[in-house]
Backbone as a chain_set.jsonl record, in Angstrom:
{"seq": "MNIDYPFNFNGRGRTSTTDTDDHIRDLIEQLLFTSPGERVNRPDFGSGLLKMVFAPNSESLASTLQGAVQAAVQRWLGDLIELKAIEAKAEDSTLSLTLSYLVRRTNEIKTTEISRTV", "coords": {"N": [[102.916, 97.524, 110.073], [101.298, 99.668, 107.952], [97.969, 99.52, 107.512], [96.435, 100.553, 104.662], [93.667, 103.115, 104.021], [90.442, 103.929, 102.344], [90.236, 100.526, 102.915], [91.868, 98.355, 100.745], [92.706, 96.707, 97.821], [96.222, 95.918, 96.985], [97.973, 95.946, 93.545], [98.974, 92.969, 93.442], [97.307, 91.557, 94.546], [97.566, 91.812, 97.407], [96.946, 93.211, 101.083], [96.666, 96.498, 100.966], [99.098, 98.795, 101.9], [100.588, 101.709, 103.547], [102.445, 105.367, 104.066], [103.631, 106.277, 107.175], [102.918, 109.171, 107.444], [100.561, 109.398, 105.787], [98.969, 107.031, 107.102], [98.608, 108.414, 109.408], [96.771, 110.238, 108.585], [94.787, 109.237, 107.626], [93.949, 108.066, 109.966], [92.842, 109.774, 111.182], [90.779, 110.865, 109.566], [88.657, 108.868, 109.384], [88.773, 109.061, 112.108], [87.064, 111.85, 112.598], [84.863, 111.696, 110.878], [83.23, 109.84, 111.901], [80.562, 108.686, 113.34], [79.865, 109.007, 117.2], [78.723, 105.85, 118.326], [78.569, 104.33, 116.051], [80.246, 102.365, 116.105], [80.46, 98.943, 116.824], [81.918, 97.641, 118.686], [83.626, 99.599, 120.631], [81.804, 101.783, 121.292], [81.418, 104.897, 121.672], [83.304, 105.377, 119.577], [84.738, 108.377, 117.833], [83.471, 111.614, 116.433], [81.147, 112.882, 116.76], [81.083, 115.44, 114.866], [79.622, 114.97, 112.357], [76.897, 115.67, 112.9], [76.785, 117.831, 113.191], [77.251, 119.47, 110.8], [74.758, 120.435, 109.443], [73.986, 122.578, 111.103], [73.056, 125.658, 111.9], [75.074, 128.19, 110.703], [77.754, 130.05, 112.521], [79.459, 131.796, 115.014], [79.261, 130.331, 117.654], [79.2, 127.766, 116.594], [81.405, 127.325, 115.401], [83.051, 127.207, 117.887], [81.717, 125.001, 119.095], [82.893, 123.096, 117.125], [85.139, 122.864, 116.81], [85.854, 122.244, 119.629], [85.149, 119.765, 120.062], [86.005, 118.371, 118.154], [89.092, 118.344, 118.846], [88.699, 117.724, 121.471], [87.819, 114.972, 120.616], [90.439, 114.119, 118.834], [92.618, 114.177, 120.72], [91.549, 113.018, 122.978], [91.483, 109.782, 121.486], [93.587, 109.549, 120.042], [95.924, 111.277, 120.739], [97.97, 110.247, 121.901], [99.718, 109.66, 119.108], [99.417, 112.445, 118.066], [99.609, 115.813, 118.506], [97.556, 118.683, 117.852], [97.041, 121.234, 116.655], [95.905, 123.565, 115.429], [92.696, 124.395, 114.294], [90.795, 124.4, 111.302], [87.762, 125.359, 110.092], [85.082, 125.026, 107.209], [81.949, 125.557, 105.61], [80.495, 124.35, 102.656], [77.874, 125.274, 100.445], [76.882, 121.74, 100.16], [79.415, 120.563, 101.074], [81.784, 119.688, 103.537], [84.88, 121.002, 105.209], [87.643, 120.953, 106.758], [90.651, 122.236, 107.801], [93.615, 120.976, 109.1], [96.331, 121.175, 111.812], [99.207, 119.968, 112.589], [101.449, 118.193, 115.086], [103.298, 115.845, 115.233], [104.059, 113.429, 117.164], [106.158, 111.585, 117.071], [108.193, 112.651, 114.954], [108.535, 114.64, 115.695], [107.169, 116.871, 113.9], [105.399, 119.206, 112.238], [102.648, 119.105, 110.726], [100.295, 119.166, 107.903], [97.014, 119.264, 106.962], [94.173, 118.938, 105.198], [90.929, 117.821, 104.849], [88.279, 116.943, 103.236], [84.409, 116.723, 102.791], [81.604, 115.685, 101.082], [78.534, 115.735, 102.232]], "CA": [[102.131, 98.093, 109.192], [99.759, 100.892, 108.214], [97.272, 99.8, 106.441], [95.515, 102.234, 103.786], [92.41, 103.438, 104.241], [89.895, 103.227, 102.937], [90.548, 99.32, 102.579], [91.844, 98.213, 99.587], [94.045, 95.326, 97.781], [97.197, 96.185, 95.751], [98.116, 94.981, 92.44], [99.519, 91.762, 93.779], [95.831, 91.136, 95.632], [97.829, 91.819, 98.955], [96.297, 94.344, 101.532], [97.353, 98.019, 100.538], [99.531, 99.718, 102.832], [100.875, 102.945, 103.084], [103.528, 105.186, 104.68], [103.235, 106.975, 108.227], [102.04, 110.508, 107.211], [99.534, 108.918, 105.178], [98.268, 106.598, 108.175], [98.217, 109.232, 110.327], [95.553, 111.61, 107.803], [93.444, 108.215, 107.405], [93.531, 107.998, 111.121], [91.918, 111.438, 112.026], [89.795, 111.186, 108.745], [88.104, 108.066, 110.424], [87.835, 109.594, 113.681], [86.536, 112.775, 112.373], [83.925, 111.005, 109.786], [82.575, 108.353, 112.762], [79.6, 109.314, 114.594], [79.785, 108.162, 117.957], [77.824, 104.914, 118.538], [78.816, 103.566, 114.942], [81.196, 101.192, 116.231], [80.175, 98.18, 118.1], [82.849, 97.506, 119.954], [83.849, 101.441, 120.442], [80.614, 102.64, 121.311], [82.075, 106.483, 121.79], [84.687, 106.306, 118.997], [84.508, 109.556, 116.832], [83.64, 113.063, 117.188], [79.854, 113.81, 116.376], [81.249, 116.261, 113.726], [78.507, 114.589, 111.05], [76.261, 116.019, 113.335], [76.846, 119.322, 113.25], [77.163, 120.063, 109.538], [73.133, 120.945, 108.964], [73.649, 123.385, 111.722], [72.831, 127.588, 111.194], [76.754, 128.347, 110.646], [77.824, 130.673, 113.342], [80.288, 131.361, 116.013], [79.155, 129.217, 118.635], [78.828, 126.339, 115.907], [82.624, 127.168, 114.736], [83.776, 127.022, 118.651], [81.597, 124.055, 119.638], [83.186, 122.193, 116.459], [86.656, 123.079, 117.531], [85.759, 121.687, 120.655], [84.585, 118.556, 119.837], [87.571, 118.01, 116.975], [90.049, 118.789, 119.79], [88.673, 116.879, 122.598], [87.884, 113.492, 120.283], [91.591, 113.852, 118.319], [92.897, 113.992, 122.135], [91.116, 111.012, 123.174], [91.897, 109.243, 120.49], [95.143, 109.74, 118.553], [96.617, 111.607, 121.209], [99.455, 109.073, 121.586], [100.437, 109.537, 118.227], [99.561, 113.463, 117.397], [99.377, 116.956, 119.398], [96.442, 119.267, 117.309], [97.672, 122.411, 116.758], [95.037, 124.521, 114.652], [91.13, 124.028, 113.293], [89.63, 126.077, 110.593], [86.339, 124.388, 109.491], [84.649, 125.761, 105.96], [81.118, 124.483, 104.972], [79.982, 125.464, 101.732], [76.872, 124.161, 100.031], [77.306, 120.223, 100.963], [80.826, 119.985, 101.601], [82.486, 120.303, 104.741], [86.045, 121.131, 104.717], [88.489, 121.134, 107.735], [91.99, 122.178, 107.54], [94.103, 120.806, 110.873], [97.737, 121.604, 111.533], [99.314, 118.836, 114.065], [102.255, 117.975, 115.407], [103.373, 114.354, 114.908], [105.027, 113.041, 117.823], [107.144, 110.519, 117.11], [109.107, 112.683, 114.227], [108.22, 116.407, 116.176], [107.3, 117.431, 112.501], [104.03, 120.02, 112.214], [101.834, 118.054, 109.443], [98.678, 120.326, 107.583], [96.251, 118.583, 106.116], [92.761, 119.388, 104.861], [89.858, 117.104, 104.902], [86.968, 117.347, 103.205], [83.167, 115.579, 102.452], [80.489, 116.046, 101.069], [77.445, 115.277, 103.047]], "C": [[101.221, 98.811, 108.869], [99.426, 100.459, 107.011], [96.401, 100.382, 105.854], [94.355, 101.864, 104.33], [91.601, 104.465, 103.011], [90.352, 101.762, 102.743], [90.515, 98.902, 101.579], [92.748, 96.996, 99.28], [94.98, 96.425, 96.895], [97.63, 95.754, 94.05], [98.639, 93.541, 92.465], [98.1, 91.291, 94.663], [96.621, 91.027, 97.165], [97.047, 92.991, 99.753], [97.127, 95.516, 101.168], [97.614, 98.83, 101.638], [99.907, 100.825, 102.238], [101.656, 103.696, 104.033], [102.796, 106.11, 106.147], [102.429, 107.956, 108.432], [100.808, 109.798, 106.946], [98.393, 108.092, 106.492], [97.779, 107.281, 108.871], [96.957, 110.53, 110.117], [94.534, 110.715, 107.685], [92.888, 107.957, 108.986], [92.496, 108.922, 111.896], [90.909, 111.595, 110.643], [88.579, 110.087, 109.16], [87.384, 108.711, 111.658], [86.761, 110.835, 113.343], [85.061, 112.36, 112.045], [83.084, 109.945, 110.519], [81.879, 109.247, 113.294], [79.592, 108.262, 116.039], [78.683, 106.907, 117.976], [77.573, 103.6, 117.097], [79.196, 102.438, 114.904], [80.655, 100.216, 117.082], [81.015, 98.446, 119.368], [83.79, 98.636, 120.54], [82.711, 102.114, 120.458], [80.692, 104.597, 121.326], [83.072, 106.468, 121.295], [83.922, 107.491, 118.065], [84.386, 110.84, 117.49], [82.292, 113.623, 116.889], [80.171, 115.217, 115.201], [80.44, 115.919, 112.133], [76.85, 115.434, 111.664], [75.837, 117.712, 113.702], [77.028, 120.131, 111.655], [75.912, 121.259, 109.111], [73.136, 121.916, 109.924], [73.646, 124.783, 111.574], [74.329, 127.764, 111.645], [76.801, 129.881, 111.41], [78.863, 130.83, 114.518], [80.457, 130.463, 117.02], [79.071, 128.048, 117.899], [80.498, 126.41, 115.281], [83.713, 126.84, 116.179], [83.055, 125.702, 119.165], [82.11, 122.621, 118.272], [84.588, 121.725, 116.618], [87.251, 122.259, 118.479], [85.987, 120.398, 120.855], [85.745, 117.971, 119.012], [88.714, 117.98, 117.953], [89.645, 118.02, 120.86], [88.776, 114.924, 122.034], [89.605, 113.226, 119.512], [92.802, 113.726, 119.806], [93.261, 112.49, 122.601], [92.153, 110.125, 122.564], [93.251, 108.485, 119.506], [96.225, 110.841, 119.339], [98.251, 111.368, 121.292], [100.178, 109.574, 120.299], [100.354, 111.497, 117.945], [99.142, 114.82, 118.4], [98.537, 117.912, 117.867], [96.88, 120.691, 117.559], [96.682, 123.635, 116.254], [93.994, 123.424, 114.238], [91.032, 125.315, 112.671], [88.673, 124.532, 109.757], [85.705, 125.677, 108.59], [83.245, 124.88, 105.737], [80.281, 125.469, 103.91], [79.034, 124.451, 101.291], [76.549, 122.958, 100.887], [78.148, 120.005, 100.853], [81.501, 120.648, 102.639], [84.085, 120.189, 104.562], [86.972, 121.711, 105.992], [89.793, 120.934, 107.29], [92.802, 122.15, 108.986], [95.743, 121.153, 110.407], [97.857, 121.091, 112.81], [100.866, 118.663, 113.832], [102.786, 116.113, 115.558], [104.331, 114.323, 115.84], [106.872, 112.699, 117.812], [108.403, 111.103, 116.251], [109.32, 114.292, 115.188], [108.315, 117.28, 114.379], [105.432, 118.121, 112.67], [103.681, 119.347, 110.867], [100.514, 119.587, 109.257], [98.242, 119.582, 106.484], [94.43, 119.164, 105.975], [91.946, 118.66, 104.296], [88.722, 117.553, 104.482], [85.904, 116.67, 102.606], [82.463, 115.821, 102.045], [79.103, 115.182, 101.297], [75.952, 115.703, 102.639]], "O": [[100.165, 98.679, 109.488], [99.955, 100.648, 105.915], [95.453, 100.808, 106.515], [94.008, 100.825, 104.891], [92.042, 105.587, 102.763], [91.359, 101.929, 102.055], [89.408, 98.836, 101.044], [93.392, 96.379, 100.129], [94.592, 97.44, 96.315], [97.037, 94.705, 93.799], [98.703, 92.963, 91.38], [98.3, 90.472, 95.56], [96.244, 90.189, 97.984], [96.465, 93.786, 99.015], [98.347, 95.366, 101.096], [96.765, 99.456, 102.272], [99.794, 101.13, 101.05], [101.825, 103.043, 105.062], [101.635, 106.519, 106.136], [101.484, 107.96, 109.22], [100.023, 109.602, 107.874], [97.259, 108.506, 106.735], [96.601, 107.112, 109.187], [96.45, 111.332, 110.902], [93.386, 111.154, 107.626], [91.711, 107.706, 109.245], [91.7, 108.781, 112.824], [90.184, 112.587, 110.703], [87.462, 110.597, 109.246], [86.227, 108.853, 112.053], [85.637, 110.754, 113.839], [84.146, 112.632, 112.822], [82.315, 109.225, 109.883], [82.262, 110.351, 113.682], [79.375, 107.051, 115.999], [77.603, 107.25, 117.493], [76.888, 102.579, 117.034], [78.849, 101.557, 114.118], [80.333, 100.627, 118.197], [80.916, 99.061, 120.43], [84.881, 98.22, 120.931], [82.553, 103.044, 119.667], [79.784, 105.299, 120.881], [84.002, 107.103, 121.791], [82.749, 107.449, 117.696], [84.862, 111.21, 118.563], [82.23, 114.845, 116.752], [79.201, 115.883, 114.839], [80.656, 116.5, 111.07], [75.902, 115.689, 110.921], [74.947, 118.368, 114.243], [76.908, 121.352, 111.549], [76.013, 122.406, 108.676], [72.051, 122.486, 109.816], [74.599, 125.101, 110.863], [74.713, 127.511, 112.787], [76.061, 130.787, 111.028], [79.119, 129.744, 115.037], [81.51, 129.886, 117.29], [78.826, 127.079, 118.617], [80.813, 125.413, 114.631], [84.845, 126.39, 115.999], [83.871, 125.065, 119.831], [81.773, 121.447, 118.424], [85.053, 120.586, 116.573], [88.362, 121.729, 118.508], [86.817, 119.916, 121.626], [86.337, 116.987, 119.455], [89.519, 117.186, 117.464], [90.651, 117.467, 121.305], [89.366, 113.99, 122.575], [90.027, 112.077, 119.646], [93.833, 113.075, 119.639], [94.116, 111.605, 122.656], [93.278, 109.823, 122.963], [93.585, 107.54, 118.792], [97.218, 111.245, 118.734], [99.257, 111.981, 120.935], [101.343, 109.928, 120.48], [101.445, 111.92, 117.565], [98.152, 114.611, 119.1], [99.085, 117.694, 116.786], [97.029, 121.151, 118.692], [96.82, 124.708, 116.842], [94.136, 122.232, 113.966], [91.095, 126.498, 113.002], [88.867, 123.435, 109.232], [85.72, 126.862, 108.923], [83.326, 123.653, 105.683], [79.735, 126.567, 104.018], [79.102, 123.242, 101.513], [76.077, 123.023, 102.022], [78.206, 118.878, 100.361], [81.765, 121.849, 102.693], [84.533, 119.325, 103.807], [86.985, 122.929, 106.169], [90.197, 119.967, 106.645], [92.703, 123.036, 109.836], [96.243, 121.322, 109.295], [97.194, 121.356, 113.812], [101.455, 118.889, 112.776], [102.114, 115.407, 116.31], [105.372, 114.959, 115.675], [107.966, 113.125, 118.181], [109.502, 110.572, 116.413], [110.405, 114.875, 115.175], [109.197, 117.987, 113.892], [104.491, 117.49, 113.151], [104.552, 119.117, 110.028], [100.097, 120.477, 109.997], [98.81, 119.313, 105.425], [93.785, 119.745, 106.848], [92.042, 118.675, 103.069], [88.092, 118.414, 105.096], [86.296, 115.871, 101.755], [82.099, 116.778, 102.727], [78.739, 114.198, 100.653], [74.996, 115.327, 103.317]]}, "num_chains": 1, "name": "protein.A"}
């Protein structure tokens, strides 16, 4: 059973569920926008991405961002997906990430865009 994120209830008053593709996307979003130290029982869970949002935009920031995301995905979601490409954009107060990844169970390549206003 894949619980939908963010947690909510369906029309019957039960926990909402989702399909596997959406569940994997939800897991990626949770990982990317969780800062290490936020989870009590997993203090090292997260990517540290939100700390980089306000840093000056540069080649080194893009490289650091890519490395941090790659490491976090490999560590926490490596059994589900293999990250193929990352593209990051920061415009005004919105951070957008486009990720291309291979779903290990189905060998399908998926692309998802995740954005967050900070």
